[in-house]
C-alpha positions in Angstrom: -0.1 -0.1 0.0 2.7 2.3 0.9 4.0 2.0 -2.7 0.8 3.8 -4.1 1.1 6.3 -1.1 4.3 7.2 -2.4 3.2 8.1 -6.0 -0.2 9.6 -4.5 2.1 12.0 -2.6 4.6 12.6 -5.2 2.5 13.2 -8.1 1.0 16.5 -6.7 4.9 17.6 -6.7 5.4 16.8 -10.1 2.4 18.5 -11.1 3.4 21.6 -9.5 7.0 21.8 -11.0 5.3 21.1 -14.6 2.9 24.2 -14.0 5.9 26.4 -12.3 7.9 25.7 -15.3 5.1 26.4 -17.5 4.6 29.9 -15.7 8.3 31.1 -15.7 8.6 30.1 -19.4 5.4 32.0 -20.5 5.4 35.7 -21.5 1.7 36.6 -20.1 0.7 40.3 -19.8 -1.5 40.0 -16.7 0.5 36.9 -14.9 -1.8 37.6 -11.7 -5.1 36.5 -13.4 -3.8 33.4 -14.9 -1.8 32.3 -11.8 -4.8 32.5 -9.9 -7.2 31.1 -12.2 -5.6 28.2 -13.8 -7.3 25.7 -15.8 -8.9 23.0 -13.9 -10.6 19.4 -14.4 -12.8 16.9 -12.2 -11.2 14.3 -13.8 -8.7 13.1 -17.2 -11.5 12.4 -18.9 -13.5 15.5 -17.9 -13.6 18.9 -19.9 -11.1 21.5 -19.1 -12.5 24.2 -16.8 -11.5 27.9 -17.5 -12.9 30.8 -17.8 -15.4 32.5 -18.3 -16.6 28.8 -16.6 -15.4 28.5 -13.2 -15.2 25.2 -10.6 -16.4 26.3 -7.4 -14.3 25.2 -4.8 -13.0 27.1 -1.9 -9.5 27.8 -2.9 -10.8 29.5 -6.3 -11.4 33.6 -6.3 -15.1 34.7 -7.3 -13.3 36.5 -10.3 -12.7 33.5 -12.3 -15.6 32.9 -14.1 -19.3 34.1 -14.6 -21.7 33.6 -11.8 -23.8 31.8 -14.1 -21.2 29.6 -15.4 -20.1 27.8 -12.1 -19.4 23.8 -12.6 -18.7 21.6 -9.8 -17.3 18.2 -9.3 -19.3 15.3 -8.2 -16.6 12.4 -7.8 -15.2 11.9 -11.1 -17.8 14.0 -12.9 -18.3 17.6 -14.0 -21.7 18.8 -13.1 -23.6 22.3 -13.5 -24.0 24.3 -10.1 -27.9 24.6 -10.7 -30.5 22.7 -8.2 -32.4 21.4 -11.2 -29.7 20.2 -13.7 -27.5 18.7 -11.1 -28.3 15.4 -12.2 -26.7 16.4 -15.8 -23.0 15.5 -16.5 -20.9 18.1 -18.4 -19.4 16.1 -20.9 -17.4 18.7 -22.8 -17.2 22.4 -23.4 -16.9 24.4 -26.7 -15.3 27.6 -25.9 -15.8 28.7 -29.4 -18.9 28.3 -29.9 -20.0 28.6 -25.7 -22.1 25.5 -25.7 -22.0 22.6 -23.1 -22.5 19.1 -24.1 -24.8 17.2 -20.7 -25.6 13.7 -20.4 -28.2 12.5 -17.6 -26.4 10.7 -15.0 -27.8 7.4 -15.2 -28.4 5.3 -12.0 -26.4 2.0 -12.9 -28.2 0.5 -9.7 -31.5 0.8 -11.2 -32.4 -3.0 -12.3 -34.7 -2.0 -15.5 -35.0 0.5 -18.1 -38.1 2.3 -16.1 -36.2 2.8 -13.2 -33.4 4.4 -14.8 -35.6 6.8 -17.2 -37.3 7.9 -14.2 -34.5 8.4 -12.2 -33.2 10.8 -14.7 -36.1 13.0 -15.0 -36.5 16.7 -13.0 -39.3 17.0 -10.5 -41.0 19.7 -12.4 -40.3 22.2 -15.3 -38.0 24.8 -14.1 -38.2 27.8 -16.5 -35.9 29.4 -17.3 -32.8 27.0 -16.6 -30.2 29.2 -16.6 -27.3 29.4 -17.7 -28.6 27.3 -20.8 -30.8 29.2 -23.6 -33.3 28.1 -26.0 -34.4 25.5 -23.6 -37.8 23.7 -23.6 -38.8 20.6 -21.7 -40.3 17.3 -22.8 -42.9 15.2 -20.3 -44.0 11.6 -20.0 -47.7 10.9 -20.5 -49.5 8.0 -20.0 -52.8 6.7 -21.9 -55.2 3.9 -21.5 -55.0 3.2 -25.2 -52.4 3.1 -27.6 -53.1 5.9 -30.7 -51.1 7.0 -33.7 -50.4 10.6 -33.9 -51.9 12.8 -36.7 -49.3 14.6 -38.9 -49.5 17.7 -37.0 -49.3 16.0 -33.5 -46.4 14.0 -34.6 -44.5 17.1 -34.3 -45.0 16.8 -30.6 -45.3 13.4 -29.7 -43.0 10.3 -29.4 -43.8 7.1 -28.8 -45.3 4.6 -27.4 -42.0 4.1 -25.3 -41.3 0.4 -25.0 -39.9 0.0 -21.6 -42.6 2.0 -20.2 -45.9 0.6 -21.7 -47.5 -2.9 -21.1 -50.8 -3.9 -22.2 -53.0 -1.9 -20.1 -50.7 1.8 -19.9 -49.0 3.3 -23.6 -46.5 6.0 -22.5 -45.4 9.0 -25.0 -43.0 11.6 -24.5 -44.7 15.1 -25.6 -43.1 18.4 -25.9 -44.0 20.5 -23.4 -45.1 23.1 -25.8 -47.4 21.3 -27.1 -51.6 22.1 -26.8 -53.1 19.2 -24.9 -55.9 18.9 -27.6 -53.4 16.6 -29.7 -53.3 13.9 -27.0 -56.8 11.4 -26.4 -58.8 12.4 -23.3 -57.4 9.1 -21.3 -53.9 10.6 -21.4 -52.4 12.0 -18.1 -48.8 13.6 -17.4 -46.7 11.5 -15.3 -45.6 13.3 -12.4 -42.0 14.0 -11.6 -41.2 13.2 -15.3 -40.0 16.5 -17.2 -36.8 16.3 -19.3 -35.2 19.3 -20.7 -34.3 19.5 -24.6 -33.5 22.4 -27.2 -36.3 24.4 -28.1 -35.8 25.0 -31.7 -39.2 25.9 -32.7 -38.2 27.1 -36.4 -36.6 23.6 -37.0 -39.4 21.6 -35.4 -41.8 23.2 -38.1 -39.7 21.3 -40.9 -41.6 17.9 -39.8 -41.4 15.3 -36.8 -38.2 13.9 -37.4 -36.7 17.0 -35.4 -38.9 16.2 -32.2 -38.3 12.2 -32.8 -34.3 12.9 -33.0 -34.6 14.5 -29.6 -36.5 12.5 -28.0 -34.7 9.3 -29.0 -31.8 11.4 -27.3 -33.5 11.2 -24.1 -34.9 8.1 -23.8 -31.7 6.6 -25.0 -30.0 8.9 -22.2 -27.6 10.6 -25.5 -25.8 13.7 -25.4 -27.0 16.9 -25.9 -25.2 20.2 -26.7 -26.7 23.5 -25.4 -26.1 26.8 -25.7 -25.2 29.4 -22.7 -26.8 32.5 -21.8 -24.0 34.9 -20.5 -24.0 36.5 -24.4 -21.8 39.4 -23.6 -18.7 37.5 -21.6 -19.2 35.0 -24.1 -19.0 36.4 -27.3 -16.0 38.4 -26.4 -14.5 34.9 -25.1 -15.5 33.4 -28.5 -13.7 35.8 -30.1 -10.6 35.2 -28.3 -11.0 31.6 -28.8 -12.0 31.7 -32.7 -8.4 33.8 -32.7 -6.5 31.5 -31.0 -6.3 33.4 -27.9 -7.4 33.0 -24.2 -10.0 34.9 -22.4 -9.3 36.4 -19.2 -10.8 39.2 -16.9 -9.3 42.6 -15.9 -10.4 43.6 -12.4 -9.2 47.4 -12.9 -11.3 47.5 -16.5 -14.0 45.6 -15.3 -14.2 43.8 -18.4 -12.5 41.1 -20.7 -9.7 40.6 -22.3 -7.7 38.2 -24.7 -4.2 37.4 -24.6 -1.9 35.0 -26.8 -1.0 31.4 -25.7 2.7 31.3 -24.5 5.6 29.0 -25.8 6.4 26.8 -22.7 10.0 25.8 -22.3 10.4 22.0 -24.3 13.4 21.4 -22.7 12.1 21.6 -19.3 9.1 19.6 -20.1 11.5 16.6 -21.6 13.3 16.5 -18.6 10.6 16.5 -16.0 9.2 13.9 -18.0 12.0 11.6 -17.6 12.2 12.3 -14.3 8.6 11.5 -13.7 8.9 8.0 -15.7 12.2 7.1 -13.8 10.2 8.0 -10.6 7.3 5.6 -11.7 9.6 2.6 -12.5 11.4 3.0 -9.3 8.1 3.0 -7.6 6.7 0.5 -9.5 9.5 -1.9 -9.1 9.1 -1.1 -5.3 5.4 -2.1 -5.4 5.8 -5.4 -6.5 8.3 -6.4 -4.5 5.7 -4.9 -1.2 3.2 -7.1 -2.8 5.6 -10.5 -3.0 6.7 -9.9 0.8 2.9 -9.1 1.6 2.1 -12.7 -0.2 5.0 -14.5 1.4 4.5 -13.4 4.8 0.7 -14.8 4.7 1.8 -18.0 3.3 4.8 -18.4 5.9 1.6 -17.5 8.5 -0.4 -20.3 7.1 2.5 -22.9 7.3 1.4 -26.3 6.8 -2.1 -25.9 6.3 -2.2 -24.5 2.9 -2.3 -26.4 -0.3 1.1 -27.5 -2.2 3.4 -25.0 -3.6 5.0 -25.4 -6.8 7.3 -23.6 -8.8 6.6 -21.9 -12.2 8.7 -24.3 -13.5 6.6 -26.9 -12.7 3.4 -25.4 -13.1 4.5 -24.8 -16.8 4.9 -28.6 -17.3 1.8 -29.4 -15.1 -0.5 -27.0 -17.5 1.4 -28.4 -20.4 3.2 -25.0 -21.1 0.1 -23.6 -21.6 -1.1 -25.1 -24.8 -4.8 -26.0 -24.3 -6.8 -22.9 -22.7 -10.4 -23.9 -21.3 -11.7 -20.7 -19.9 -11.2 -17.1 -19.1 -12.1 -15.2 -15.9 -11.9 -11.8 -14.0 -8.6 -12.5 -12.8 -6.8 -14.3 -15.7 -6.8 -17.6 -17.8 -7.6 -21.3 -17.2 -5.6 -24.2 -18.8 -5.9 -27.7 -18.6 -3.3 -29.7 -16.9 -2.0 -33.1 -15.4 -0.3 -33.6 -11.9 2.8 -35.9 -12.4 0.5 -38.8 -10.9 -1.9 -38.2 -13.9 -4.8 -36.5 -11.9 -6.1 -33.8 -14.4 -6.3 -30.3 -13.3 -7.2 -26.7 -14.1 -4.4 -23.9 -13.7 -5.6 -20.0 -13.5 -3.0 -17.8 -14.0 -3.6 -14.7 -12.2 -2.8 -12.2 -15.1 -4.6 -8.9 -14.2 -3.6 -8.8 -10.4 -4.8 -6.0 -8.7 -5.2 -4.8 -5.0 -2.0 -6.2 -3.4 -2.3 -9.6 -4.2 -5.7 -9.6 -2.4 -7.5 -12.0 -5.1 -4.5 -14.6 -4.7 -4.4 -14.1 -0.8 -8.4 -15.1 -0.8 -8.2 -18.0 -2.9 -5.4 -19.4 -0.9 -6.7 -18.4 2.4 -10.4 -19.2 2.0 -10.9 -22.3 -0.9 -7.4 -23.4 0.5 -8.8 -24.4 4.0 -12.0 -25.7 3.0 -12.9 -29.0 1.9 -16.3 -29.8 0.8 -18.5 -31.7 -1.5 -19.9 -28.7 -3.3 -16.6 -26.4 -3.3 -14.2 -27.0 -5.7 -10.7 -28.1 -4.0 -7.8 -26.2 -4.6 -4.6 -28.4 -5.3 -1.7 -26.4 -5.3 -0.3 -22.7 -6.2 2.4 -20.9 -7.2 3.8 -17.6 -5.9 7.4 -16.6 -7.7 8.1 -13.1 -7.9 5.0 -11.5 -9.9 3.9 -14.5 -11.3 1.2 -16.3 -9.8 -1.0 -19.5 -10.5 -3.5 -21.2 -8.8 -4.4 -25.3 -9.5 -7.5 -26.9 -8.9 -9.5 -29.9 -9.3 -10.6 -30.4 -13.2 -14.6 -29.8 -13.7 -15.2 -31.6 -17.1 -18.7 -30.4 -17.7 -17.5 -26.6 -17.2 -19.9 -23.9 -16.0 -23.6 -24.3 -15.0 -23.8 -21.2 -17.5 -23.3 -23.3 -20.3 -26.4 -25.1 -19.1 -28.9 -22.5 -18.4 -29.4 -20.6 -21.4 -30.7 -22.1 -24.6 -28.2 -20.3 -27.1 -25.5 -22.1 -25.8 -26.6 -25.5 -26.8 -29.5 -27.4 -27.8 -29.3 -30.2 -25.5 -27.8 -27.9 -22.6 -31.6 -27.4 -21.5 -32.7 -31.2 -21.7 -30.0 -31.9 -18.9 -31.6 -29.1 -16.4 -34.9 -31.1 -16.0 -36.8 -29.9 -12.8 -35.4 -32.7 -10.4 -31.9 -31.9 -11.8 -32.6 -28.3 -11.3 -33.6 -28.8 -7.5 -30.5 -31.1 -7.0 -28.1 -28.3 -8.1 -29.8 -25.7 -6.7 -29.6 -27.8 -3.4 -25.9 -28.6 -4.2 -25.4 -25.0 -4.3 -27.2 -24.0 -1.2 -25.2 -26.7 0.6 -21.9 -25.5 -0.3 -23.0 -21.7 0.3 -24.3 -22.9 4.2 -20.7 -24.6 4.8 -19.0 -21.4 3.9 -21.3 -19.0 6.1 -21.6 -21.5 9.1 -19.3 -24.7 8.6 -15.9 -23.0 9.1 -14.1 -21.6 12.3 -14.8 -18.2 10.0 -17.5 -17.5 8.0 -16.5 -16.9 4.2 -18.8 -14.4 2.2 -18.3 -15.2 -1.7 -19.7 -12.0 -2.9 -19.4 -13.3 -6.5 -21.8 -16.2 -6.7 -22.9 -16.7 -10.3 -24.0 -19.8 -12.8 -20.0 -18.7 -14.3 -19.0 -19.4 -11.0 -20.5 -23.0 -10.4 -18.5 -25.7 -11.9 -20.0 -29.4 -12.9 -17.9 -32.6 -12.0 -18.5 -35.6 -13.8 -21.6 -36.4 -12.4 -23.2 -33.1 -12.6 -22.6 -32.1 -9.1 -22.4 -28.3 -8.5 -19.0 -26.9 -6.9 -18.7 -23.1 -6.2 -15.3 -21.7 -7.2 -13.8 -18.3 -7.7 -13.0 -16.9 -4.2 -11.0 -14.0 -5.7 -13.6 -11.3 -4.2 -14.7 -13.6 -0.8 -14.2 -12.1 2.6 -13.6 -14.0 6.0 -15.2 -12.4 9.2 -16.0 -14.0 12.1 -19.3 -16.4 12.2 -21.3 -14.2 15.0 -20.3 -11.2 12.5 -23.8 -9.8 11.6 -22.7 -6.8 9.6 -19.2 -6.3 7.5 -17.8 -3.2 6.3 -16.5 -2.8 2.3 -15.0 0.0 0.7 -16.7 -0.8 -2.4 -19.4 -2.5 -4.2 -18.2 -6.5 -5.3 -19.6 -8.9 -7.3 -21.1 -9.1 -10.7 -23.6 -6.9 -12.0 -27.0 -8.4 -11.7 -26.1 -10.8 -9.0 -24.8 -8.1 -6.7 -27.7 -7.4 -3.6 -29.0 -3.8 -3.6 -27.3 -3.2 0.2 -23.8 -3.2 -1.8 -24.9 -0.7 -3.6 -26.7 1.5 -0.8 -26.3 1.2 2.6 -30.3 2.5 2.7 -31.3 -0.9 2.1 -29.5 -2.7 4.8 -25.6 -3.8 6.2 -23.6 -6.0 4.1 -23.9 -9.7 5.6 -24.1 -13.4 4.5 -27.8 -12.3 3.3 -26.0 -10.4 0.5 -24.7 -13.8 -1.0 -28.3 -15.2 -0.4 -29.4 -12.8 -3.0 -26.7 -13.9 -5.4 -28.2 -17.3 -5.3 -31.6 -16.2 -6.0 -30.8 -14.8 -9.1 -28.8 -17.5 -10.1 -31.7 -19.8 -9.3 -34.2 -17.6 -11.4 -31.8 -17.3 -14.2 -32.1 -21.7 -13.8 -35.9 -22.1 -13.9 -36.4 -19.9 -16.4 -33.4 -20.0 -18.7 -33.2 -16.5 -19.3 -30.3 -13.7 -17.7 -31.3 -11.5 -15.3 -29.2 -8.6 -17.0 -30.0 -9.2 -20.7 -28.7 -6.0 -22.5 -31.2 -6.5 -25.2 -34.2 -6.8 -22.5 -35.5 -3.2 -23.4 -35.4 -3.8 -27.2 -37.6 -7.2 -26.5 -40.2 -4.9 -24.7 -39.8 -7.3 -21.7 -39.5 -7.0 -17.9 -37.0 -7.0 -15.5 -36.6 -11.0 -14.5 -38.0 -11.2 -10.9 -40.5 -9.1 -12.2 -41.4 -11.4 -14.9 -41.1 -14.6 -12.9 -43.5 -13.1 -10.1 -46.0 -12.6 -12.3 -45.9 -16.0 -14.2 -45.8 -17.6 -10.8 -48.7 -15.6 -9.4 -50.7 -16.8 -13.1 -50.0 -20.1 -12.7 -48.3 -19.7 -16.1 -45.6 -22.1 -17.1 -42.1 -21.1 -16.6 -40.2 -23.2 -18.7 -41.4 -23.4 -22.6 -41.2 -27.6 -22.4 -43.1 -30.4 -22.0 -43.5 -31.0 -18.3 -45.6 -33.3 -16.0 -48.0 -31.5 -13.6 -45.6 -32.8 -10.7 -42.7 -31.4 -12.7 -44.5 -27.8 -13.3 -45.1 -27.8 -9.8 -41.4 -28.4 -8.5 -40.3 -25.3 -10.8 -42.7 -22.8 -9.2 -41.8 -23.9 -5.8 -38.0 -23.5 -6.7 -39.0 -20.1 -8.0 -40.8 -18.9 -5.1 -37.3 -20.0 -2.8 -35.8 -17.9 -5.4 -38.1 -14.9 -5.1 -37.5 -15.1 -1.2 -33.8 -14.9 -1.5 -33.8 -11.9 -3.7 -35.9 -9.8 -1.2 -34.6 -6.2 -1.2 -34.3 -6.0 2.6 -32.0 -8.3 3.6 -33.7 -9.0 6.9 -36.7 -10.7 4.6 -34.3 -13.2 3.5 -33.9 -16.4 4.7 -30.2 -17.8 5.5 -28.8 -20.4 3.8 -29.7 -23.0 6.3 -33.1 -22.3 6.0 -33.0 -22.2 2.0 -31.2 -26.2 2.5 -34.3 -26.7 4.6 -36.6 -25.4 2.1 -35.0 -27.4 -0.6 -35.0 -30.7 1.3 -38.4 -30.3 2.8 -42.1 -30.2 1.6 -41.6 -27.3 -0.9 -45.4 -27.4 -1.6 -46.1 -26.0 1.7 -43.9 -22.7 0.7 -45.7 -19.4 1.3 -45.7 -16.7 -1.9 -43.3 -14.0 -0.5 -44.0 -10.6 -1.3 -42.6 -8.6 -4.5 -38.8 -8.7 -4.4 -38.4 -6.0 -6.9 -39.6 -3.2 -4.8 -38.6 -1.4 -1.2 -41.1 -2.7 1.3 -41.1 -2.9 4.7 -40.5 -6.3 6.6 -42.0 -9.3 5.4 -40.3 -12.0 7.0 -40.7 -15.5 6.3 -43.4 -17.5 8.2 
């Protein structure tokens, strides 16, 4: 960790040296303004912020920019300092045209198109929207019947919007300047659904394609460029920029002025760049040495309890010089190999190691000490310099993911008959129960998903990939994490926001529930094409199928098999309740799967945040 701390401490010093060298090699006429008001950024990818715009901060003078052209940093994002437009990210500033390019901040944790779109809407049509000009707004209306707008109304109406509509309600995006008579009488404005857009009235008269293009931009969260309103200042500065100069403000004359760019000292810059590169290489080498030392100290602490340690030369022989690649994971590639005694193995080379060797230590510290029929066994490892490898028992039937989704194989779904689904779910549940309750310390996996469930010769499931795991005391109900862990679509809500509850072993239960929902439906819970198919969020889809007594699987089944699939879905719906307290423990899940499934009660809707609905 100290290696990165050194880098973090020395980089500002290098930046100061570079800035100082630039100023000394510069021939500004008004040094004070450009010294006190230098350009700034919220991130490397963010736009450069300089006069007439200014970054609002405690150490920036109010004279560094126009009062209505203030920007601020929200994490890595650049945003407008405006109560209504703070949810919009500034992605570009064109100083020659005086324009801002904005895109709505989208809540990435929202599971559906509907929630993402509504989370980006404004609560009301603020008018005007300083500092932006020629700004109108669009609003969402909901109608009981689908209709086709007339030629005139098509200039103002777009829709229906697929992800906001269903068989009983049809949603349209309507220009805020449109007259109400262009809509059917059964249409109502959806509260808090206003979206700002460019109000180019004369272009809109050219035809419906103009509004349609703007509406599509809103629905698809596209970037939009707006004109700023500070005409006097912006016009003066635009002339500066068009002339290849920089715009500043004279406090003595109380007006803007232009200044030519100065030529920096190339020699000084190259010298400092060489120093920076040498420093980076030195710190990188020291950082790798510290990681190696940390891993070695960990291995020494575990002593004889750990699996067999191999040299890298031995690993190359075991992996047959890495000729047969059988998989690719988040931390590296997996190759098929063979131990000297002829036992087939899988060798995972950790190629993209981050977090100071944390994923390697996690694997050895957890799976290396665990022995359970439903957890893949770690047979050996290698740690030699920066090269690290993990050697597992070989799973010939690959991962569960291959057999869940229909597009992988026509015969895959035939293997997942209802009884086999229950057997696979039960095996995974028993493995997770052992991780949560059967070891000296509780092991939280944090990445339960079909890809990480491997299948042996007899199609028995085994949990793998403990790179994101965390150890904690068995009686510890809540754990602390600095960032969300896991794979999108399987991450529990509390890992995104503590408003849903504390992070605990119940977070793994949520991931298990999502996995089972995919298994019984044969559908992905985070299919990127789901919106274009006009389909709904997977848990909502399963919930509606269950309560309306519809089949979840499109295959011929007996009545008993249909009931088995339905009850398995009910177990999964209990597991994905948004409130962690409402989810069962894995011990209770095992009891549910081994007991009389027909006695299960239907849970409340799992895809809305509700009060306490604990299992009976």
